[in-house]
VOVO-398051 format. One record per residue (C-alpha): x, y, z; residue in one letter. Coordinates in steps of 0.02 Angstrom, whole numbers, plus 32768, in hexadecimal, padded with zeros to 4 digits. Last residue first. Layout:
// VOVO-398051
<<X,Y,Z>,a>,
...
***
This chain:
// VOVO-398051
<<624C,0ED3,8492>,x>,
<<61D2,0E74,841E>,x>,
<<6120,0EA2,8427>,x>,
<<609D,0E21,842B>,x>,
<<6013,0E28,83AB>,x>,
<<5F62,0E25,83E1>,x>,
<<5EED,0DAE,8385>,x>,
<<5E64,0E0A,8325>,x>,
<<5DAC,0DDE,8328>,x>,
<<5D40,0E43,82AC>,x>,
<<5C86,0E6C,82D0>,x>,
<<5C1B,0EA4,823C>,x>,
<<5B81,0EFE,821D>,x>,
<<5B8B,0F7C,82A5>,x>,
<<5AF8,0FF7,8296>,x>,
<<5AFD,1029,8345>,x>,
<<5A5A,1043,83A5>,x>,
<<5A7B,0FDC,8440>,x>,
<<5A1A,0F4D,83FD>,x>,
<<5A99,0F4B,8369>,x>,
<<5B28,0F33,83E2>,x>,
<<5AD0,0EA9,8439>,x>,
<<5AAB,0E59,8393>,x>,
<<5B62,0E5C,8364>,x>,
<<5B97,0E14,8405>,x>,
<<5B1D,0D85,83F9>,x>,
<<5B53,0D62,8345>,x>,
<<5C09,0D68,8375>,x>,
<<5BFC,0CE8,8408>,x>,
<<5C53,0C5A,83BC>,x>,
<<5CDD,0CCC,8375>,x>,
<<5D11,0CF2,842B>,x>,
<<5D3F,0C3E,8447>,x>,
<<5DAF,0C3A,83AB>,x>,
<<5DFC,0CE8,83DD>,x>,
<<5E23,0CAF,8486>,x>,
<<5E7D,0C10,843D>,x>,
<<5ED9,0C8E,83C6>,x>,
<<5F20,0CF8,8449>,x>,
<<5EF7,0D94,84AE>,x>,
<<5E5D,0DC2,8448>,x>,
<<5E40,0E6A,83FE>,x>,
<<5D8C,0E9F,83D0>,x>,
<<5D68,0EFB,8338>,x>,
<<5CC4,0F51,830C>,x>,
<<5C7D,0F71,8261>,x>,
<<5BF9,0FE1,8203>,x>,
<<5BFF,1092,8250>,x>,
<<5CB0,1081,8295>,x>,
<<5D00,1020,8321>,x>,
<<5DB4,0FFF,8346>,x>,
<<5DE8,0F7F,83D3>,x>,
<<5D9D,0F50,8474>,x>,
<<5DFD,0ED6,84D8>,x>,
<<5DE4,0E1E,8500>,x>,
<<5E58,0DB3,8577>,x>,
<<5DFE,0DEC,8616>,x>,
<<5D59,0DA3,85DC>,x>,
<<5DAA,0CFD,85A6>,x>,
<<5D6E,0C84,8636>,x>,
<<5CCE,0CE2,864B>,x>,
<<5C8B,0CBE,8597>,x>,
<<5C5E,0D63,8542>,x>,
<<5BAC,0D8B,8540>,x>,
<<5BAD,0DEB,85E9>,x>,
<<5C39,0E55,859B>,x>,
<<5BBE,0EAF,852E>,x>,
<<5BA5,0F4A,8597>,x>,
<<5C5F,0F54,85B6>,x>,
<<5C87,0F27,84FC>,x>,
<<5C16,0FB4,84C6>,x>,
<<5C6C,1036,8548>,x>,
<<5D16,100A,84FF>,x>,
<<5CD9,1021,844A>,x>,
<<5C87,10BE,8470>,x>,
<<5D19,1105,84CD>,x>,
<<5D8E,10D8,8440>,x>,
<<5D10,1130,83C4>,x>,
<<5D0D,11CB,8431>,x>,
<<5DC9,11D0,843A>,x>,
<<5DD2,11C2,837F>,x>,
<<5D58,124D,8360>,x>,
<<5DB1,12BE,83DF>,x>,
<<5E55,1296,8386>,x>,
<<5E0C,12CE,82E3>,x>,
<<5DB0,136A,832F>,x>,
<<5E4C,139E,8393>,x>,
<<5E31,13F8,8439>,x>,
<<5DE1,1358,847D>,x>,
<<5E7D,12F0,845F>,x>,
<<5EF0,1376,84B6>,x>,
<<5E70,1376,854E>,x>,
<<5E7D,12BB,8562>,x>,
<<5F39,12B3,8545>,x>,
<<5F57,132D,85D7>,x>,
<<5F7B,13DF,85A2>,x>,
<<601F,1435,85C9>,x>,
<<6009,14DE,8624>,x>,
<<6085,14B4,86A6>,x>,
<<610E,14AF,8624>,x>,
<<616A,140C,8612>,x>,
<<622C,141C,8627>,x>,
<<628B,138F,85DC>,x>,
<<6324,135F,863F>,x>,
<<63BA,1333,85CF>,x>,
<<6422,12A2,8618>,x>,
<<64CB,12CC,8665>,x>,
<<6563,12A7,85FA>,x>,
<<65E1,123C,8639>,x>,
<<6696,1264,8654>,x>,
***
């Protein structure tokens, strides 16, 4: 005899992830920083070479640094060439970002 899988009952009053993040100050701050980083990349995407635009993601941002995540090392190398332009663009938008880090995404093993 096999066992039937347990069914999880989710109450109708369950919050979505955005509402939950906004309800907690720490999560709300992290969500705002993630949104700020994504928006900044969207605004500055024009400075990223067209062939690699889809291979770059916004990473963590704080008061002094911003991180972009490259799909691979070749994309990271190309992206490093435009770091000064991206930093200048961020500063022109009122951010006090002093450094821009480029990280290569790691693949998850299944």
